[in-house]
C-alpha positions in Angstrom: -4.7 -11.7 -13.5 -1.1 -11.8 -14.5 1.6 -12.4 -11.9 3.2 -9.0 -12.8 -0.1 -7.3 -11.9 0.0 -8.7 -8.4 3.6 -7.6 -7.9 2.7 -4.1 -9.2 -0.2 -3.8 -6.7 2.0 -5.0 -3.8 4.8 -2.6 -4.7 2.4 0.4 -5.2 0.6 -0.2 -1.9 3.9 -0.7 0.0 5.3 2.5 -1.6 2.1 4.4 -0.7 2.2 3.2 2.9 5.9 4.2 3.2 5.2 7.7 1.7 2.2 8.2 4.0 4.2 7.1 7.0 7.1 9.4 6.3 4.7 12.3 5.8 3.1 11.8 9.3 6.3 10.9 11.2 7.8 13.9 13.0 8.6 15.9 10.0 8.7 15.9 6.2 10.6 12.9 4.7 12.4 11.9 7.9 14.5 8.9 7.0 14.5 7.8 10.6 10.9 6.5 10.1 12.2 3.5 8.2 14.6 2.5 11.0 12.3 3.0 13.9 11.6 -0.3 15.7 7.9 -0.1 16.1 7.0 0.9 12.5 7.1 -2.5 10.8 3.7 -3.6 11.9 1.8 -0.4 10.9 3.5 -0.4 7.5 2.4 -4.1 7.0 -1.2 -3.3 8.1 -1.5 -0.2 5.9 -0.1 -2.1 2.9 -2.7 -4.9 3.4 -5.5 -2.4 3.8 -4.5 -0.5 0.6 -4.2 -3.8 -1.2 -7.8 -4.7 -0.1 -9.0 -1.4 -1.4 -7.2 -1.8 -4.8 -8.4 -5.4 -5.3 -11.9 -4.5 -4.3 -12.0 -1.6 -6.8 -10.5 -3.8 -9.5 -13.1 -6.5 -8.8 -15.9 -3.9 -9.0 -14.5 -2.6 -12.2 -14.2 -6.0 -13.8 -17.7 -7.1 -12.7 -19.2 -3.9 -14.0 -17.4 -4.3 -17.3 -18.8 -7.9 -17.8 -22.3 -6.7 -17.5 
């Protein structure tokens, strides 16, 4: 895989985690979500989980394509 592909996956998963967090945080698109003290760890965990799903899906796609 190319280096840019990894950065794209990380960026997309981080953006998805941030969007999901702002939707569920006390209102619609509340900017205070990003500045709350206890939100860094959940954002990191969700980003890693989304990355695991994306890489697993990509691995299944590539292994099925090689058959």
